[in-house]
Each structure stands twice: as C-alpha cells, then as structure tokens.
matplotlib code that plots the C-alpha trace (Angstrom):
import matplotlib.pyplot as plt

x = [-13.7, -13.2, -9.7, -7.5, -7.1, -3.8, -1.5, 0.1, -0.2, 0.5, 2.9, 2.4, 5.4, 4.6, 7.5, 6.1, 7.4, 7.0, 4.8, 2.1, 2.1, -0.9, -3.0, -2.2, -2.9, -6.4, -7.1, -5.8, -7.8, -11.0, -10.0, -9.8, -6.0, -5.5, -1.9, 1.0, 4.7, 6.5, 10.0, 12.2, 10.4, 8.5, 5.1, 4.4, 0.8, -0.4, -3.6, -4.5, -3.4, -6.9, -8.2, -5.7, -6.8, -7.0, -10.3, -8.8, -5.7, -7.9, -10.0, -6.9, -5.4, -8.6, -9.0, -5.4, -5.9, -9.1, -7.7, -4.1, -4.4, -1.8, -0.8, 2.7, 5.2, 4.6, 5.5, 3.5, 5.1, 3.8, 5.0, 4.7, 3.9, 7.1, 9.2, 7.8, 6.0, 9.2, 10.7, 7.7, 7.8, 11.5, 11.0, 8.6, 9.7, 7.8, 5.3, 4.6, 0.9, 0.6, 1.7, -0.9, -0.2, 2.8, 2.5, 5.4, 6.2, 6.5, 10.1, 11.4, 12.9, 11.2, 11.3, 8.1, 7.1, 5.3, 1.6, 2.0, -0.2, 1.7, 0.0, 2.0, 1.2, 2.5, 0.9, 1.3, 0.4, -2.9, -4.0, -3.4, 0.4, 0.3, 2.3, -0.7, -2.2, -5.7, -4.8, -3.1, -6.1, -8.6, -6.5, -6.2, -9.9, -10.5, -8.2, -10.7, -13.8, -15.1, -15.2, -15.8, -19.5, -19.7, -20.7, -18.2, -18.1, -14.9, -15.5, -12.5, -10.4, -7.2, -4.6, -7.2, -5.4, -8.5, -10.4, -7.3, -6.9, -10.5, -10.0, -6.8, -8.6, -10.9, -13.9, -15.6, -18.1, -17.7, -16.2, -17.0, -14.1, -14.4, -12.7, -13.5, -9.9, -9.1, -5.5, -6.4, -8.9, -6.4, -3.8, -6.2, -6.8, -3.1, -2.7, -5.7, -4.0, -0.6, -2.0, -4.1, -7.2, -10.1, -13.6, -12.9, -14.7, -12.9, -15.0, -14.5, -17.5, -18.3, -18.9, -21.9, -23.5, -23.3, -23.5, -27.3, -27.7, -24.8, -26.0, -29.1, -26.9, -27.2, -23.8, -23.5, -20.1, -19.0, -15.3, -14.9, -11.4, -12.3, -12.3, -14.7, -16.6, -17.4, -18.3, -20.7, -22.5, -22.4, -23.1, -26.8, -27.0, -25.6, -28.0, -31.0, -30.0, -28.1, -29.9, -28.5, -24.8, -21.9, -19.6, -15.9, -14.7, -11.4, -9.9, -11.2, -9.0, -9.3, -10.3, -13.4, -14.5, -17.3, -18.6, -18.6, -20.4, -23.2, -23.5, -23.5, -26.2, -28.3, -28.4, -29.2, -25.9, -23.9, -20.1, -18.9, -15.1, -12.8, -9.0, -6.4, -3.0, -1.3, -4.0, -6.3, -9.1, -11.0, -14.5, -16.6, -20.3, -23.4, -27.2, -28.6, -31.4]
y = [-20.8, -22.0, -21.6, -24.7, -27.1, -28.4, -29.6, -32.3, -35.8, -39.4, -41.1, -44.8, -46.5, -49.9, -52.3, -53.8, -54.4, -51.5, -53.6, -53.6, -49.8, -49.1, -51.9, -50.7, -47.1, -48.2, -50.2, -47.6, -44.9, -46.8, -46.4, -42.7, -42.3, -39.7, -38.8, -41.1, -41.1, -43.9, -44.9, -48.0, -50.9, -48.5, -46.9, -43.8, -43.0, -39.9, -39.0, -36.0, -36.5, -35.8, -38.8, -41.3, -43.4, -47.1, -47.6, -46.2, -48.3, -51.5, -50.6, -50.3, -53.5, -55.4, -54.1, -55.1, -58.5, -59.1, -57.9, -59.4, -62.1, -60.5, -57.1, -56.0, -54.6, -50.9, -48.1, -45.0, -41.6, -38.1, -35.7, -32.0, -29.7, -27.8, -31.0, -33.0, -30.8, -29.3, -32.7, -33.9, -31.0, -31.4, -34.8, -33.7, -33.2, -31.9, -34.5, -34.8, -35.8, -35.8, -33.7, -31.2, -31.0, -30.5, -30.2, -28.4, -27.5, -23.9, -22.5, -25.5, -25.4, -27.2, -27.5, -26.7, -28.2, -26.1, -25.9, -27.5, -26.2, -25.7, -26.1, -25.0, -27.0, -26.6, -29.8, -29.7, -33.4, -32.8, -35.4, -34.2, -33.7, -35.5, -38.4, -40.6, -42.3, -41.2, -37.5, -38.1, -40.1, -37.4, -34.8, -36.9, -37.4, -33.6, -32.8, -34.5, -32.6, -29.3, -27.5, -24.0, -23.7, -26.4, -25.7, -27.8, -29.1, -30.7, -33.1, -33.9, -31.2, -31.9, -29.5, -27.9, -29.3, -30.4, -27.2, -25.2, -27.5, -26.9, -23.1, -23.4, -25.6, -22.7, -23.1, -19.8, -20.4, -20.3, -23.6, -25.0, -27.1, -28.5, -30.9, -32.1, -31.7, -28.1, -28.4, -29.5, -26.6, -24.1, -25.5, -25.4, -21.7, -21.1, -23.0, -21.3, -18.0, -19.1, -20.2, -17.0, -19.2, -16.8, -17.6, -20.9, -21.1, -23.4, -24.5, -26.8, -29.1, -32.8, -34.8, -36.6, -34.1, -31.0, -32.4, -32.4, -28.7, -27.6, -29.6, -27.4, -24.8, -26.6, -28.3, -30.4, -31.9, -33.4, -34.3, -37.0, -38.4, -40.0, -43.5, -46.4, -46.2, -42.5, -42.9, -45.6, -43.2, -39.9, -41.1, -41.8, -38.3, -36.8, -38.8, -37.6, -33.9, -33.3, -35.9, -34.4, -34.1, -36.1, -37.5, -38.0, -40.6, -42.0, -43.5, -46.9, -50.0, -52.0, -54.9, -53.0, -52.3, -54.9, -53.2, -49.9, -51.2, -52.6, -49.3, -47.2, -49.5, -49.5, -45.7, -45.3, -44.0, -45.2, -45.3, -43.1, -43.6, -45.5, -45.2, -47.0, -46.6, -49.2, -50.6, -47.6, -46.5, -43.3, -43.5, -40.7, -41.5, -39.8, -40.3, -42.9, -42.3]
z = [-106.9, -103.4, -101.8, -102.1, -99.3, -97.9, -100.7, -98.5, -100.1, -99.2, -101.5, -102.0, -103.5, -105.2, -106.2, -109.5, -113.0, -115.4, -117.7, -114.9, -114.5, -116.7, -115.1, -111.6, -112.5, -113.8, -110.6, -108.2, -110.0, -109.1, -105.5, -105.9, -106.4, -109.2, -109.5, -110.5, -111.3, -113.0, -112.0, -112.8, -111.1, -108.9, -109.3, -107.2, -106.4, -104.6, -102.8, -100.5, -96.9, -95.6, -97.6, -96.2, -93.3, -92.3, -94.1, -97.3, -97.0, -96.5, -99.5, -101.7, -100.4, -100.9, -104.5, -105.4, -103.8, -105.7, -109.0, -108.9, -106.4, -104.1, -102.7, -103.8, -101.4, -100.9, -98.5, -97.6, -96.9, -96.1, -98.8, -98.1, -101.0, -100.9, -100.9, -103.8, -106.3, -107.8, -108.1, -110.0, -112.4, -113.0, -114.5, -117.2, -120.8, -123.9, -125.2, -128.9, -128.9, -132.7, -135.7, -134.5, -130.8, -128.6, -124.8, -123.1, -119.6, -118.7, -118.7, -120.7, -124.2, -127.1, -130.9, -132.8, -136.1, -138.7, -138.0, -134.6, -131.7, -128.4, -125.0, -122.0, -118.9, -115.4, -114.0, -110.2, -110.1, -112.0, -114.5, -118.0, -118.5, -121.9, -120.4, -120.0, -123.0, -122.3, -122.5, -125.9, -127.1, -126.2, -128.0, -131.1, -131.2, -130.7, -133.7, -136.0, -134.8, -135.9, -132.6, -133.7, -132.6, -130.1, -126.5, -124.5, -120.9, -119.7, -116.7, -114.5, -116.2, -114.3, -115.8, -118.1, -121.1, -123.0, -122.5, -123.6, -126.6, -127.6, -127.5, -129.6, -132.1, -132.8, -130.4, -130.1, -127.2, -123.4, -122.0, -118.6, -117.1, -113.6, -111.2, -107.7, -106.6, -105.4, -106.4, -110.0, -110.3, -109.1, -111.5, -114.4, -113.8, -114.0, -117.2, -118.8, -118.1, -119.2, -122.6, -123.0, -123.6, -122.9, -121.7, -120.0, -116.7, -114.2, -111.3, -108.3, -108.7, -108.2, -111.4, -109.9, -107.5, -109.7, -113.2, -113.8, -112.9, -115.1, -118.1, -118.2, -119.9, -123.3, -123.8, -127.0, -126.5, -123.2, -122.6, -120.0, -119.4, -116.1, -114.7, -115.6, -112.3, -112.7, -116.4, -115.3, -113.0, -115.0, -118.5, -117.7, -116.2, -119.4, -121.5, -119.5, -119.1, -122.4, -124.7, -127.9, -126.8, -128.1, -125.4, -125.9, -123.4, -122.2, -119.0, -120.1, -120.5, -123.7, -121.6, -120.5, -124.1, -123.9, -120.8, -122.6, -125.6, -123.4, -121.5, -124.7, -126.3, -123.1, -123.0, -126.7, -127.9, -130.9, -131.0, -133.8, -133.5, -131.1, -131.1, -129.0, -127.4, -125.3, -123.0, -123.2, -125.5, -126.3, -127.7, -129.3, -128.8, -130.0, -129.5, -131.8, -134.2]

ax = plt.figure().add_subplot(projection="3d")
ax.plot(x, y, z, "-o")
ax.set_aspect("equal")
plt.show()
C-alpha cells in the first residue's frame, strides 16, 4: 500500500438546522466531501487540504445553490491532523447496529448482549463508524446473507467495517477492500489488525479506474456503500466484468429510489431486498434471469 499523504484537512462549518444534516451530507458527498461531524445547528464537513481550492469551493457553492436555492452561512478552516483527530474520536460512543452487531471504539467501555458480534473501530474520520445510517443498513443486510463461501469485494471500504463484519459473519475466502483515500486505507489496515480479521487485503485503489481489472478475480458479492454518482458509473462496470455477482448498495437517498430502479432495470439486475433508515436506503441486487 502506498504511504499516506498529508493528513491536514479543511473543515467547512455550515450553520443549518439539524433536520437538514442528512440532505446536506448527501449533496456534499456528490462534491467529493467524505467526512462529517454533526453538532447542534452546525454541520462540519472535511476534505483533504490538497483538494481545496477556489474551483472546489465554487463547485460546492454552485451545487448547494442548485439544490437548496441558497448557500448557507459557512466558514472554512485548516485543521492539522494532530489538532482535530483526537477531538473527533473523543465524541464517538458505542453504536448498537442491531441485536447482532455492536460497533465500539477502541479503548472505550461497552456492554455486550449474548450472541452479539463486536467490531472495534478507530475511525480517524473514515466513513464507517456506525453513526451513519448507510453503514448500519449495510450491516443489517449482511446479517441476512450466507457469506461463508462468497468471494467479496468492498468498494470504498472507509474504516474497513464491512469487510471485518463479513469475516466475523463467517466468510472463509480472501476479501479485497479498497478506498481511494490514503488515510482511509491506512485506517482500514489498523482496524483489520485490531479485530484480528485475517486475509483481508486492503488496497489504495480508485473505484472507477481500477475496478475492471480487479473484478477479473471472480468476485460474487460486491459491497458498495458509496455515493449515487459513483454508483451510477461503477455499476455498469460490475455488470460487465462480474456478470453473476450480487451487489449490496447503500449511500442512496430514498428520494433517489426511482433513479436506482431505472438503473437496476437497464443493467439487467433485479432488486432482491431493500431496507430503509431515515432518508437512506440499502438495496441488494442480483442479475436477472
């Protein structure tokens, strides 16, 4: 795996009502913003310092203007790695995903129910803390699948939580988990080791540029908790290069379900199961007959 780049980030602080957080997260994700913190009447969004410039700011402002009719008041601030990562981690608490899964943060106390599977995550701002509905939806879907003999690819692995969960649910085959963010990939490696989840290969790869070549390895279940725009581009690639694979999707707002249904139908998939939480959905699709 390539060495990580600088961990300095730009913090964008938006003054909005809390009931708008999920929508803003979805819209900002389309602009390439991946990490978020929610505070009282303030949404904090983070992106790498080397991705922040006037063009990026204009793109975000234009997207917000088009979507909401106005750009809310916001500030931008350079946040050095050593100043803000500990603060982020300190705010996290154990997350009860279901009767089957509990996500805990390293070094923190928790209560375990009989039969509950524990995943220890040290998130470092990677997506997949369990606090976001899409992570919980993916895990709940995975609980219902027989994963023992599946060959699994995890696109946009973030903290590595889904790959780790697959291993703890009994998967016996090598798992490929990758992300295009060096910090996320580094973090996933740490979490895989912390959870003693063997044979998970974490790579720094691009979901679009590197996907086709890696799909040649014969994956039959693809996990993709990513945003709508990326799904729109990578799902045709999965259909072409892994035509028999099931795909478990999230990162999609319920308002975009009509779009998803059209995409699934056009590519010759059928939706096997869709579940919902708040304004988000997760859909398991498989090739049609």
